[in-house]
N, CA, C and O atoms as a GROMACS GRO file, in nm:
protein
  644
    1MET      N    1  -1.684   3.881   6.239
    1MET     CA    2  -1.645   4.021   6.243
    1MET      C    3  -1.495   4.036   6.220
    1MET      O    4  -1.454   4.129   6.150
    2ASN      N    5  -1.412   3.951   6.276
    2ASN     CA    6  -1.268   3.957   6.255
    2ASN      C    7  -1.232   3.936   6.110
    2ASN      O    8  -1.143   4.004   6.058
    3SER      N    9  -1.298   3.842   6.042
    3SER     CA   10  -1.267   3.816   5.902
    3SER      C   11  -1.308   3.936   5.816
    3SER      O   12  -1.244   3.963   5.714
    4SER      N   13  -1.412   4.007   5.855
    4SER     CA   14  -1.454   4.127   5.783
    4SER      C   15  -1.349   4.237   5.794
    4SER      O   16  -1.317   4.304   5.696
    5ARG      N   17  -1.296   4.255   5.914
    5ARG     CA   18  -1.189   4.355   5.934
    5ARG      C   19  -1.063   4.316   5.857
    5ARG      O   20  -0.999   4.400   5.794
    6ALA      N   21  -1.029   4.191   5.862
    6ALA     CA   22  -0.911   4.143   5.790
    6ALA      C   23  -0.928   4.167   5.641
    6ALA      O   24  -0.834   4.211   5.574
    7TRP      N   25  -1.046   4.138   5.588
    7TRP     CA   26  -1.073   4.160   5.446
    7TRP      C   27  -1.064   4.309   5.411
    7TRP      O   28  -1.005   4.345   5.309
    8THR      N   29  -1.120   4.392   5.494
    8THR     CA   30  -1.114   4.537   5.472
    8THR      C   31  -0.970   4.584   5.474
    8THR      O   32  -0.929   4.662   5.388
    9ARG      N   33  -0.893   4.538   5.572
    9ARG     CA   34  -0.752   4.574   5.580
    9ARG      C   35  -0.676   4.528   5.455
    9ARG      O   36  -0.594   4.601   5.401
   10PHE      N   37  -0.704   4.406   5.410
   10PHE     CA   38  -0.639   4.351   5.291
   10PHE      C   39  -0.670   4.439   5.170
   10PHE      O   40  -0.580   4.473   5.093
   11VAL      N   41  -0.798   4.475   5.152
   11VAL     CA   42  -0.838   4.557   5.037
   11VAL      C   43  -0.770   4.694   5.043
   11VAL      O   44  -0.720   4.742   4.942
   12ILE      N   45  -0.766   4.756   5.159
   12ILE     CA   46  -0.703   4.888   5.174
   12ILE      C   47  -0.554   4.879   5.145
   12ILE      O   48  -0.500   4.963   5.073
   13CYS      N   49  -0.487   4.779   5.200
   13CYS     CA   50  -0.342   4.762   5.176
   13CYS      C   51  -0.315   4.737   5.029
   13CYS      O   52  -0.218   4.790   4.974
   14THR      N   53  -0.398   4.657   4.964
   14THR     CA   54  -0.381   4.630   4.822
   14THR      C   55  -0.399   4.756   4.740
   14THR      O   56  -0.322   4.782   4.647
   15MET      N   57  -0.500   4.837   4.774
   15MET     CA   58  -0.523   4.962   4.701
   15MET      C   59  -0.406   5.058   4.720
   15MET      O   60  -0.363   5.123   4.624
   16ILE      N   61  -0.353   5.067   4.840
   16ILE     CA   62  -0.238   5.153   4.866
   16ILE      C   63  -0.118   5.106   4.785
   16ILE      O   64  -0.047   5.187   4.725
   17ALA      N   65  -0.094   4.976   4.784
   17ALA     CA   66   0.018   4.921   4.707
   17ALA      C   67   0.003   4.952   4.559
   17ALA      O   68   0.101   4.987   4.494
   18ILE      N   69  -0.117   4.940   4.506
   18ILE     CA   70  -0.142   4.970   4.363
   18ILE      C   71  -0.118   5.118   4.336
   18ILE      O   72  -0.057   5.152   4.235
   19LEU      N   73  -0.164   5.204   4.424
   19LEU     CA   74  -0.143   5.348   4.406
   19LEU      C   75   0.006   5.384   4.410
   19LEU      O   76   0.053   5.463   4.329
   20VAL      N   77   0.080   5.326   4.506
   20VAL     CA   78   0.223   5.353   4.517
   20VAL      C   79   0.295   5.305   4.393
   20VAL      O   80   0.380   5.375   4.338
   21LYS      N   81   0.263   5.185   4.347
   21LYS     CA   82   0.327   5.130   4.228
   21LYS      C   83   0.293   5.214   4.105
   21LYS      O   84   0.380   5.239   4.022
   22SER      N   85   0.169   5.257   4.092
   22SER     CA   86   0.128   5.341   3.979
   22SER      C   87   0.202   5.474   3.980
   22SER      O   88   0.249   5.521   3.876
   23ALA      N   89   0.214   5.535   4.098
   23ALA     CA   90   0.285   5.663   4.109
   23ALA      C   91   0.431   5.646   4.072
   23ALA      O   92   0.490   5.731   4.005
   24SER      N   93   0.490   5.535   4.116
   24SER     CA   94   0.630   5.507   4.083
   24SER      C   95   0.647   5.487   3.933
   24SER      O   96   0.742   5.539   3.874
   25ALA      N   97   0.557   5.413   3.871
   25ALA     CA   98   0.565   5.390   3.726
   25ALA      C   99   0.548   5.520   3.650
   25ALA      O  100   0.617   5.543   3.551
   26PHE      N  101   0.456   5.607   3.695
   26PHE     CA  102   0.437   5.737   3.630
   26PHE      C  103   0.562   5.821   3.641
   26PHE      O  104   0.604   5.884   3.544
   27SER      N  105   0.622   5.823   3.760
   27SER     CA  106   0.745   5.899   3.782
   27SER      C  107   0.856   5.846   3.692
   27SER      O  108   0.927   5.924   3.630
   28GLN      N  109   0.871   5.714   3.684
   28GLN     CA  110   0.975   5.653   3.599
   28GLN      C  111   0.951   5.688   3.453
   28GLN      O  112   1.045   5.723   3.382
   29SER      N  113   0.825   5.677   3.406
   29SER     CA  114   0.799   5.704   3.265
   29SER      C  115   0.823   5.851   3.234
   29SER      O  116   0.865   5.884   3.123
   30LYS      N  117   0.796   5.939   3.327
   30LYS     CA  118   0.822   6.081   3.306
   30LYS      C  119   0.972   6.108   3.293
   30LYS      O  120   1.014   6.187   3.210
   31MET      N  121   1.053   6.040   3.378
   31MET     CA  122   1.198   6.056   3.372
   31MET      C  123   1.253   6.000   3.242
   31MET      O  124   1.354   6.050   3.191
   32ASN      N  125   1.189   5.897   3.186
   32ASN     CA  126   1.240   5.830   3.068
   32ASN      C  127   1.207   5.902   2.939
   32ASN      O  128   1.240   5.851   2.832
   33THR      N  129   1.144   6.017   2.944
   33THR     CA  130   1.107   6.086   2.821
   33THR      C  131   1.226   6.150   2.752
   33THR      O  132   1.217   6.181   2.633
   34SER      N  133   1.336   6.171   2.820
   34SER     CA  134   1.454   6.231   2.758
   34SER      C  135   1.528   6.126   2.676
   34SER      O  136   1.555   6.015   2.724
   35GLU      N  137   1.557   6.162   2.555
   35GLU     CA  138   1.628   6.072   2.463
   35GLU      C  139   1.761   6.134   2.426
   35GLU      O  140   1.780   6.255   2.439
   36LEU      N  141   1.853   6.053   2.381
   36LEU     CA  142   1.983   6.102   2.339
   36LEU      C  143   1.970   6.203   2.226
   36LEU      O  144   2.047   6.298   2.219
   37LYS      N  145   1.873   6.183   2.139
   37LYS     CA  146   1.855   6.276   2.026
   37LYS      C  147   1.827   6.419   2.074
   37LYS      O  148   1.849   6.515   2.000
   38ASP      N  149   1.780   6.434   2.199
   38ASP     CA  150   1.754   6.567   2.254
   38ASP      C  151   1.882   6.647   2.276
   38ASP      O  152   1.877   6.770   2.286
   39VAL      N  153   1.997   6.578   2.285
   39VAL     CA  154   2.124   6.648   2.310
   39VAL      C  155   2.224   6.628   2.195
   39VAL      O  156   2.338   6.672   2.205
   40GLU      N  157   2.182   6.563   2.088
   40GLU     CA  158   2.273   6.536   1.976
   40GLU      C  159   2.323   6.662   1.906
   40GLU      O  160   2.419   6.654   1.829
   41TRP      N  161   2.262   6.776   1.931
   41TRP     CA  162   2.310   6.902   1.872
   41TRP      C  163   2.452   6.932   1.920
   41TRP      O  164   2.521   7.015   1.861
   42LEU      N  165   2.496   6.863   2.025
   42LEU     CA  166   2.631   6.883   2.078
   42LEU      C  167   2.737   6.817   1.989
   42LEU      O  168   2.856   6.848   2.001
   43THR      N  169   2.696   6.727   1.900
   43THR     CA  170   2.789   6.654   1.814
   43THR      C  171   2.879   6.748   1.736
   43THR      O  172   2.834   6.850   1.682
   44GLY      N  173   3.008   6.713   1.730
   44GLY     CA  174   3.105   6.790   1.653
   44GLY      C  175   3.218   6.841   1.741
   44GLY      O  176   3.234   6.801   1.856
   45MET      N  177   3.297   6.930   1.682
   45MET     CA  178   3.415   6.987   1.749
   45MET      C  179   3.381   7.128   1.796
   45MET      O  180   3.327   7.209   1.720
   46TRP      N  181   3.411   7.156   1.921
   46TRP     CA  182   3.390   7.287   1.982
   46TRP      C  183   3.524   7.339   2.031
   46TRP      O  184   3.588   7.276   2.115
   47GLU      N  185   3.567   7.453   1.979
   47GLU     CA  186   3.695   7.513   2.016
   47GLU      C  187   3.674   7.615   2.127
   47GLU      O  188   3.588   7.702   2.117
   48ARG      N  189   3.754   7.604   2.231
   48ARG     CA  190   3.740   7.695   2.345
   48ARG      C  191   3.789   7.834   2.307
   48ARG      O  192   3.894   7.849   2.244
   49THR      N  193   3.711   7.936   2.346
   49THR     CA  194   3.746   8.074   2.311
   49THR      C  195   3.794   8.156   2.430
   49THR      O  196   3.838   8.269   2.413
   50ASN      N  197   3.787   8.101   2.551
   50ASN     CA  198   3.834   8.177   2.667
   50ASN      C  199   3.947   8.104   2.741
   50ASN      O  200   3.953   8.108   2.864
   51SER      N  201   4.034   8.039   2.666
   51SER     CA  202   4.151   7.974   2.727
   51SER      C  203   4.249   8.079   2.776
   51SER      O  204   4.252   8.191   2.725
   52LYS      N  205   4.330   8.042   2.873
   52LYS     CA  206   4.437   8.131   2.920
   52LYS      C  207   4.537   8.152   2.806
   52LYS      O  208   4.548   8.069   2.716
   53SER      N  209   4.608   8.262   2.812
   53SER     CA  210   4.708   8.295   2.710
   53SER      C  211   4.808   8.180   2.693
   53SER      O  212   4.860   8.126   2.791
   54GLY      N  213   4.835   8.144   2.567
   54GLY     CA  214   4.931   8.037   2.538
   54GLY      C  215   4.871   7.897   2.543
   54GLY      O  216   4.941   7.798   2.520
   55ARG      N  217   4.742   7.889   2.574
   55ARG     CA  218   4.675   7.759   2.582
   55ARG      C  219   4.559   7.756   2.483
   55ARG      O  220   4.508   7.860   2.440
   56ASN      N  221   4.520   7.636   2.449
   56ASN     CA  222   4.398   7.619   2.371
   56ASN      C  223   4.327   7.493   2.418
   56ASN      O  224   4.388   7.406   2.482
   57GLY      N  225   4.202   7.483   2.386
   57GLY     CA  226   4.127   7.368   2.430
   57GLY      C  227   4.009   7.342   2.338
   57GLY      O  228   3.968   7.428   2.261
   58HIS      N  229   3.957   7.223   2.348
   58HIS     CA  230   3.838   7.190   2.271
   58HIS      C  231   3.765   7.072   2.334
   58HIS      O  232   3.819   6.998   2.417
   59GLU      N  233   3.640   7.058   2.293
   59GLU     CA  234   3.560   6.939   2.323
   59GLU      C  235   3.514   6.884   2.190
   59GLU      O  236   3.478   6.959   2.099
   60ARG      N  237   3.516   6.752   2.179
   60ARG     CA  238   3.467   6.685   2.058
   60ARG      C  239   3.367   6.580   2.103
   60ARG      O  240   3.393   6.503   2.195
   61TRP      N  241   3.250   6.578   2.036
   61TRP     CA  242   3.143   6.485   2.070
   61TRP      C  243   3.103   6.404   1.947
   61TRP      O  244   3.091   6.458   1.837
   62LEU      N  245   3.082   6.274   1.967
   62LEU     CA  246   3.041   6.182   1.861
   62LEU      C  247   2.926   6.097   1.911
   62LEU      O  248   2.924   6.056   2.027
   63VAL      N  249   2.829   6.069   1.823
   63VAL     CA  250   2.723   5.974   1.855
   63VAL      C  251   2.776   5.835   1.820
   63VAL      O  252   2.816   5.811   1.706
   64ILE      N  253   2.774   5.744   1.916
   64ILE     CA  254   2.825   5.608   1.897
   64ILE      C  255   2.710   5.511   1.867
   64ILE      O  256   2.719   5.431   1.774
   65THR      N  257   2.605   5.519   1.945
   65THR     CA  258   2.486   5.436   1.927
   65THR      C  259   2.364   5.524   1.956
   65THR      O  260   2.381   5.638   1.999
   66PRO      N  261   2.244   5.474   1.933
   66PRO     CA  262   2.125   5.554   1.969
   66PRO      C  263   2.115   5.584   2.118
   66PRO      O  264   2.035   5.668   2.160
   67ASN      N  265   2.197   5.516   2.200
   67ASN     CA  266   2.193   5.536   2.345
   67ASN      C  267   2.322   5.589   2.404
   67ASN      O  268   2.335   5.595   2.526
   68GLU      N  269   2.420   5.627   2.320
   68GLU     CA  270   2.548   5.672   2.375
   68GLU      C  271   2.620   5.770   2.284
   68GLU      O  272   2.632   5.749   2.163
   69MET      N  273   2.667   5.878   2.346
   69MET     CA  274   2.758   5.973   2.283
   69MET      C  275   2.887   5.969   2.364
   69MET      O  276   2.885   5.949   2.485
   70ILE      N  277   3.000   5.990   2.296
   70ILE     CA  278   3.124   6.004   2.369
   70ILE      C  279   3.184   6.140   2.338
   70ILE      O  280   3.165   6.194   2.230
   71GLY      N  281   3.256   6.192   2.435
   71GLY     CA  282   3.320   6.322   2.419
   71GLY      C  283   3.458   6.321   2.479
   71GLY      O  284   3.490   6.239   2.566
   72PHE      N  285   3.540   6.413   2.432
   72PHE     CA  286   3.675   6.430   2.484
   72PHE      C  287   3.697   6.578   2.505
   72PHE      O  288   3.670   6.659   2.416
   73GLY      N  289   3.744   6.614   2.621
   73GLY     CA  290   3.782   6.752   2.649
   73GLY      C  291   3.931   6.758   2.667
   73GLY      O  292   3.988   6.679   2.743
   74VAL      N  293   3.997   6.851   2.598
   74VAL     CA  294   4.142   6.859   2.602
   74VAL      C  295   4.185   7.004   2.620
   74VAL      O  296   4.129   7.094   2.557
   75THR      N  297   4.284   7.026   2.705
   75THR     CA  298   4.349   7.157   2.718
   75THR      C  299   4.496   7.137   2.684
   75THR      O  300   4.563   7.049   2.739
   76MET      N  301   4.546   7.219   2.592
   76MET     CA  302   4.684   7.207   2.543
   76MET      C  303   4.762   7.335   2.568
   76MET      O  304   4.706   7.444   2.575
   77LYS      N  305   4.892   7.319   2.583
   77LYS     CA  306   4.985   7.432   2.585
   77LYS      C  307   5.092   7.394   2.483
   77LYS      O  308   5.180   7.313   2.510
   78GLY      N  309   5.082   7.455   2.365
   78GLY     CA  310   5.167   7.414   2.254
   78GLY      C  311   5.132   7.272   2.216
   78GLY      O  312   5.016   7.241   2.188
   79ALA      N  313   5.233   7.184   2.215
   79ALA     CA  314   5.211   7.043   2.182
   79ALA      C  315   5.187   6.958   2.306
   79ALA      O  316   5.164   6.837   2.294
   80ASP      N  317   5.191   7.018   2.424
   80ASP     CA  318   5.174   6.944   2.549
   80ASP      C  319   5.028   6.940   2.593
   80ASP      O  320   4.959   7.042   2.593
   81THR      N  321   4.983   6.821   2.631
   81THR     CA  322   4.848   6.805   2.685
   81THR      C  323   4.853   6.834   2.834
   81THR      O  324   4.920   6.765   2.910
   82LEU      N  325   4.781   6.938   2.876
   82LEU     CA  326   4.775   6.974   3.018
   82LEU      C  327   4.664   6.902   3.092
   82LEU      O  328   4.678   6.867   3.210
   83PHE      N  329   4.554   6.879   3.022
   83PHE     CA  330   4.437   6.818   3.086
   83PHE      C  331   4.356   6.745   2.981
   83PHE      O  332   4.339   6.795   2.869
   84MET      N  333   4.306   6.627   3.017
   84MET     CA  334   4.218   6.554   2.926
   84MET      C  335   4.109   6.486   3.007
   84MET      O  336   4.135   6.425   3.111
   85GLU      N  337   3.987   6.497   2.958
   85GLU     CA  338   3.875   6.430   3.021
   85GLU      C  339   3.800   6.349   2.918
   85GLU      O  340   3.783   6.391   2.803
   86LYS      N  341   3.756   6.231   2.961
   86LYS     CA  342   3.673   6.145   2.876
   86LYS      C  343   3.530   6.163   2.924
   86LYS      O  344   3.502   6.155   3.043
   87LEU      N  345   3.440   6.188   2.830
   87LEU     CA  346   3.302   6.218   2.864
   87LEU      C  347   3.208   6.123   2.790
   87LEU      O  348   3.241   6.071   2.683
   88LYS      N  349   3.091   6.102   2.848
   88LYS     CA  350   2.986   6.023   2.784
   88LYS      C  351   2.852   6.084   2.818
   88LYS      O  352   2.835   6.142   2.926
   89ILE      N  353   2.760   6.072   2.728
   89ILE     CA  354   2.620   6.095   2.760
   89ILE      C  355   2.552   5.965   2.721
   89ILE      O  356   2.555   5.924   2.605
   90ILE      N  357   2.490   5.901   2.820
   90ILE     CA  358   2.430   5.771   2.795
   90ILE      C  359   2.283   5.768   2.834
   90ILE      O  360   2.240   5.836   2.928
   91ARG      N  361   2.208   5.691   2.762
   91ARG     CA  362   2.066   5.669   2.790
   91ARG      C  363   2.056   5.539   2.867
   91ARG      O  364   2.096   5.434   2.817
   92ALA      N  365   2.002   5.544   2.989
   92ALA     CA  366   1.978   5.427   3.072
   92ALA      C  367   1.828   5.415   3.098
   92ALA      O  368   1.751   5.503   3.060
   93ASP      N  369   1.788   5.308   3.162
   93ASP     CA  370   1.645   5.287   3.192
   93ASP      C  371   1.586   5.400   3.275
   93ASP      O  372   1.468   5.431   3.262
   94THR      N  373   1.669   5.460   3.360
   94THR     CA  374   1.618   5.563   3.452
   94THR      C  375   1.637   5.705   3.399
   94THR      O  376   1.600   5.800   3.468
   95GLY      N  377   1.695   5.722   3.280
   95GLY     CA  378   1.709   5.857   3.225
   95GLY      C  379   1.837   5.874   3.148
   95GLY      O  380   1.899   5.777   3.104
   96LEU      N  381   1.876   5.999   3.131
   96LEU     CA  382   1.995   6.037   3.056
   96LEU      C  383   2.102   6.079   3.156
   96LEU      O  384   2.073   6.148   3.253
   97TYR      N  385   2.228   6.036   3.132
   97TYR     CA  386   2.338   6.064   3.224
   97TYR      C  387   2.459   6.117   3.149
   97TYR      O  388   2.492   6.071   3.040
   98TYR      N  389   2.523   6.215   3.209
   98TYR     CA  390   2.651   6.269   3.164
   98TYR      C  391   2.754   6.205   3.256
   98TYR      O  392   2.743   6.217   3.378
   99VAL      N  393   2.852   6.138   3.199
   99VAL     CA  394   2.951   6.067   3.280
   99VAL      C  395   3.089   6.126   3.251
   99VAL      O  396   3.135   6.124   3.137
  100ALA      N  397   3.152   6.180   3.354
  100ALA     CA  398   3.284   6.243   3.339
  100ALA      C  399   3.391   6.154   3.400
  100ALA      O  400   3.380   6.110   3.515
  101ASP      N  401   3.493   6.128   3.321
  101ASP     CA  402   3.607   6.049   3.366
  101ASP      C  403   3.730   6.140   3.360
  101ASP      O  404   3.784   6.165   3.252
  102VAL      N  405   3.772   6.188   3.476
  102VAL     CA  406   3.885   6.282   3.484
  102VAL      C  407   3.992   6.224   3.577
  102VAL      O  408   3.960   6.144   3.665
  103PRO      N  409   4.118   6.263   3.558
  103PRO     CA  410   4.227   6.207   3.639
  103PRO      C  411   4.209   6.224   3.790
  103PRO      O  412   4.257   6.141   3.867
  104GLU      N  413   4.140   6.329   3.834
  104GLU     CA  414   4.126   6.356   3.978
  104GLU      C  415   4.035   6.257   4.050
  104GLU      O  416   4.041   6.244   4.172
  105ASN      N  417   3.950   6.186   3.975
  105ASN     CA  418   3.854   6.094   4.036
  105ASN      C  419   3.894   5.949   4.009
  105ASN      O  420   3.938   5.916   3.899
  106LYS      N  421   3.879   5.863   4.109
  106LYS     CA  422   3.914   5.722   4.093
  106LYS      C  423   3.821   5.652   3.994
  106LYS      O  424   3.864   5.563   3.920
  107GLN      N  425   3.695   5.692   3.993
  107GLN     CA  426   3.594   5.631   3.907
  107GLN      C  427   3.525   5.740   3.826
  107GLN      O  428   3.521   5.856   3.868
  108PRO      N  429   3.469   5.705   3.709
  108PRO     CA  430   3.387   5.802   3.635
  108PRO      C  431   3.270   5.848   3.722
  108PRO      O  432   3.216   5.770   3.801
  109VAL      N  433   3.231   5.975   3.707
  109VAL     CA  434   3.125   6.032   3.790
  109VAL      C  435   3.001   6.058   3.703
  109VAL      O  436   3.009   6.131   3.604
  110PRO      N  437   2.886   5.998   3.740
  110PRO     CA  438   2.763   6.021   3.664
  110PRO      C  439   2.687   6.143   3.716
  110PRO      O  440   2.682   6.170   3.836
  111PHE      N  441   2.628   6.217   3.622
  111PHE     CA  442   2.541   6.330   3.652
  111PHE      C  443   2.409   6.305   3.580
  111PHE      O  444   2.409   6.273   3.461
  112GLU      N  445   2.298   6.317   3.649
  112GLU     CA  446   2.167   6.287   3.591
  112GLU      C  447   2.106   6.411   3.526
  112GLU      O  448   2.115   6.521   3.581
  113LEU      N  449   2.044   6.393   3.410
  113LEU     CA  450   1.975   6.503   3.343
  113LEU      C  451   1.860   6.551   3.430
  113LEU      O  452   1.774   6.473   3.470
  114THR      N  453   1.859   6.682   3.459
  114THR     CA  454   1.751   6.739   3.540
  114THR      C  455   1.668   6.839   3.462
  114THR      O  456   1.557   6.874   3.503
  115SER      N  457   1.721   6.886   3.347
  115SER     CA  458   1.648   6.985   3.268
  115SER      C  459   1.703   6.987   3.126
  115SER      O  460   1.824   6.973   3.106
  116SER      N  461   1.614   7.004   3.027
  116SER     CA  462   1.663   7.019   2.890
  116SER      C  463   1.562   7.096   2.806
  116SER      O  464   1.441   7.089   2.827
  117THR      N  465   1.616   7.169   2.710
  117THR     CA  466   1.537   7.238   2.609
  117THR      C  467   1.600   7.205   2.475
  117THR      O  468   1.690   7.121   2.468
  118ALA      N  469   1.555   7.268   2.370
  118ALA     CA  470   1.610   7.243   2.236
  118ALA      C  471   1.755   7.289   2.225
  118ALA      O  472   1.828   7.242   2.138
  119THR      N  473   1.799   7.381   2.312
  119THR     CA  474   1.935   7.437   2.300
  119THR      C  475   2.013   7.436   2.432
  119THR      O  476   2.118   7.500   2.442
  120ALA      N  477   1.964   7.366   2.531
  120ALA     CA  478   2.035   7.365   2.661
  120ALA      C  479   2.000   7.240   2.740
  120ALA      O  480   1.894   7.180   2.722
  121PHE      N  481   2.092   7.201   2.826
  121PHE     CA  482   2.063   7.091   2.918
  121PHE      C  483   2.145   7.107   3.044
  121PHE      O  484   2.250   7.170   3.045
  122ILE      N  485   2.093   7.047   3.153
  122ILE     CA  486   2.159   7.052   3.284
  122ILE      C  487   2.163   6.910   3.340
  122ILE      O  488   2.062   6.840   3.343
  123PHE      N  489   2.282   6.869   3.384
  123PHE     CA  490   2.301   6.743   3.452
  123PHE      C  491   2.350   6.773   3.593
  123PHE      O  492   2.428   6.866   3.613
  124GLU      N  493   2.303   6.695   3.692
  124GLU     CA  494   2.340   6.723   3.830
  124GLU      C  495   2.374   6.596   3.908
  124GLU      O  496   2.321   6.488   3.881
  125ASN      N  497   2.464   6.612   4.005
  125ASN     CA  498   2.498   6.507   4.100
  125ASN      C  499   2.531   6.577   4.232
  125ASN      O  500   2.643   6.622   4.254
  126ALA      N  501   2.432   6.585   4.320
  126ALA     CA  502   2.447   6.656   4.447
  126ALA      C  503   2.549   6.591   4.540
  126ALA      O  504   2.599   6.656   4.632
  127LYS      N  505   2.580   6.463   4.519
  127LYS     CA  506   2.673   6.392   4.606
  127LYS      C  507   2.819   6.414   4.568
  127LYS      O  508   2.909   6.383   4.646
  128HIS      N  509   2.844   6.466   4.448
  128HIS     CA  510   2.981   6.485   4.403
  128HIS      C  511   3.039   6.612   4.466
  128HIS      O  512   2.966   6.707   4.492
  129ASP      N  513   3.171   6.613   4.491
  129ASP     CA  514   3.231   6.729   4.556
  129ASP      C  515   3.227   6.853   4.465
  129ASP      O  516   3.171   6.955   4.503
  130PHE      N  517   3.284   6.843   4.346
  130PHE     CA  518   3.277   6.953   4.248
  130PHE      C  519   3.309   6.896   4.112
  130PHE      O  520   3.405   6.821   4.096
  131PRO      N  521   3.230   6.932   4.015
  131PRO     CA  522   3.109   7.013   4.022
  131PRO      C  523   2.988   6.930   4.065
  131PRO      O  524   2.993   6.807   4.063
  132LYS      N  525   2.884   6.996   4.102
  132LYS     CA  526   2.758   6.931   4.132
  132LYS      C  527   2.660   6.948   4.016
  132LYS      O  528   2.561   6.875   4.004
  133ARG      N  529   2.690   7.045   3.931
  133ARG     CA  530   2.600   7.079   3.821
  133ARG      C  531   2.682   7.110   3.696
  133ARG      O  532   2.783   7.181   3.704
  134ILE      N  533   2.640   7.056   3.582
  134ILE     CA  534   2.704   7.081   3.453
  134ILE      C  535   2.596   7.128   3.357
  134ILE      O  536   2.498   7.057   3.333
  135GLU      N  537   2.615   7.247   3.303
  135GLU     CA  538   2.512   7.308   3.218
  135GLU      C  539   2.572   7.346   3.083
  135GLU      O  540   2.676   7.410   3.076
  136TYR      N  541   2.505   7.305   2.977
  136TYR     CA  542   2.545   7.338   2.840
  136TYR      C  543   2.435   7.424   2.778
  136TYR      O  544   2.317   7.388   2.780
  137ASN      N  545   2.474   7.541   2.723
  137ASN     CA  546   2.381   7.632   2.657
  137ASN      C  547   2.437   7.667   2.519
  137ASN      O  548   2.548   7.718   2.508
  138ARG      N  549   2.359   7.639   2.415
  138ARG     CA  550   2.402   7.669   2.279
  138ARG      C  551   2.322   7.786   2.224
  138ARG      O  552   2.200   7.794   2.239
  139GLU      N  553   2.395   7.878   2.161
  139GLU     CA  554   2.332   7.988   2.091
  139GLU      C  555   2.395   7.992   1.952
  139GLU      O  556   2.503   8.047   1.933
  140GLY      N  557   2.326   7.932   1.855
  140GLY     CA  558   2.381   7.921   1.721
  140GLY      C  559   2.504   7.834   1.721
  140GLY      O  560   2.499   7.717   1.759
  141GLU      N  561   2.616   7.892   1.678
  141GLU     CA  562   2.743   7.818   1.671
  141GLU      C  563   2.831   7.843   1.794
  141GLU      O  564   2.949   7.811   1.793
  142LYS      N  565   2.772   7.901   1.898
  142LYS     CA  566   2.846   7.926   2.023
  142LYS      C  567   2.791   7.837   2.133
  142LYS      O  568   2.673   7.802   2.135
  143LEU      N  569   2.880   7.801   2.224
  143LEU     CA  570   2.844   7.713   2.334
  143LEU      C  571   2.900   7.771   2.464
  143LEU      O  572   3.015   7.812   2.471
  144HIS      N  573   2.815   7.773   2.565
  144HIS     CA  574   2.855   7.820   2.698
  144HIS      C  575   2.834   7.703   2.794
  144HIS      O  576   2.722   7.654   2.810
  145VAL      N  577   2.942   7.659   2.857
  145VAL     CA  578   2.936   7.549   2.953
  145VAL      C  579   2.967   7.607   3.091
  145VAL      O  580   3.065   7.680   3.109
  146ILE      N  581   2.883   7.574   3.187
  146ILE     CA  582   2.902   7.620   3.325
  146ILE      C  583   2.909   7.498   3.415
  146ILE      O  584   2.817   7.416   3.419
  147VAL      N  585   3.020   7.486   3.487
  147VAL     CA  586   3.029   7.382   3.590
  147VAL      C  587   3.025   7.454   3.724
  147VAL      O  588   3.094   7.554   3.744
  148SER      N  589   2.942   7.403   3.816
  148SER     CA  590   2.923   7.478   3.940
  148SER      C  591   2.889   7.385   4.056
  148SER      O  592   2.856   7.267   4.039
  149GLY      N  593   2.898   7.444   4.174
  149GLY     CA  594   2.861   7.374   4.296
  149GLY      C  595   2.919   7.443   4.417
  149GLY      O  596   3.028   7.498   4.412
  150ASP      N  597   2.844   7.439   4.526
  150ASP     CA  598   2.888   7.496   4.653
  150ASP      C  599   2.936   7.641   4.641
  150ASP      O  600   3.037   7.678   4.701
  151GLY      N  601   2.866   7.721   4.563
  151GLY     CA  602   2.899   7.862   4.550
  151GLY      C  603   3.011   7.894   4.452
  151GLY      O  604   3.043   8.011   4.432
  152LYS      N  605   3.069   7.794   4.390
  152LYS     CA  606   3.177   7.814   4.293
  152LYS      C  607   3.123   7.785   4.153
  152LYS      O  608   3.040   7.696   4.134
  153SER      N  609   3.171   7.862   4.055
  153SER     CA  610   3.124   7.845   3.918
  153SER      C  611   3.238   7.874   3.820
  153SER      O  612   3.313   7.970   3.838
  154ILE      N  613   3.251   7.791   3.718
  154ILE     CA  614   3.353   7.812   3.614
  154ILE      C  615   3.283   7.812   3.479
  154ILE      O  616   3.204   7.723   3.449
  155ASP      N  617   3.312   7.914   3.398
  155ASP     CA  618   3.252   7.930   3.266
  155ASP      C  619   3.351   7.890   3.158
  155ASP      O  620   3.468   7.926   3.162
  156TYR      N  621   3.302   7.814   3.062
  156TYR     CA  622   3.380   7.777   2.944
  156TYR      C  623   3.301   7.822   2.822
  156TYR      O  624   3.182   7.794   2.810
  157PHE      N  625   3.368   7.892   2.731
  157PHE     CA  626   3.303   7.939   2.610
  157PHE      C  627   3.368   7.872   2.490
  157PHE      O  628   3.490   7.861   2.481
  158PHE      N  629   3.284   7.827   2.398
  158PHE     CA  630   3.331   7.756   2.279
  158PHE      C  631   3.261   7.810   2.155
  158PHE      O  632   3.157   7.874   2.163
  159ARG      N  633   3.322   7.781   2.040
  159ARG     CA  634   3.254   7.804   1.913
  159ARG      C  635   3.272   7.677   1.831
  159ARG      O  636   3.373   7.608   1.841
  160ARG      N  637   3.170   7.648   1.750
  160ARG     CA  638   3.176   7.528   1.668
  160ARG      C  639   3.287   7.542   1.565
  160ARG      O  640   3.298   7.646   1.500
  161LYS      N  641   3.366   7.441   1.551
  161LYS     CA  642   3.476   7.444   1.456
  161LYS      C  643   3.441   7.365   1.331
  161LYS      O  644   3.522   7.355   1.239
   0.00000   0.00000   0.00000
């Protein structure tokens, strides 16, 4: 009788382990459906249209490999660089990530893709202080970028150059 119970317990534990592993694999494969090509419409130069008076800015995006895009965000005042950020969108085993490297942070900060359509995408990192969410929305040759978190939101408007 004890060996029968042990066998039953073994079978139940094995079935549970298989179900958990299957659910995990399904979740991983669902996350992996996003490809870099889904956001490649961002490629090119985008000139900021809502800069403060006397300033200008732009973002430039390039596809480097099938799994990596790099971007640069710059704000200028005349010939002086006021702000520069190095950006990446990379494809990893667990999904698509937007990685921001800015002077205020010691290390580049990754944001995971949480939503995308043919003309928009959202990357999020709830553990980061600000922003927690980065959203890009394209309408034709116009681009609206929203960085937000903890009740604060900043809008950036661009046009393709």
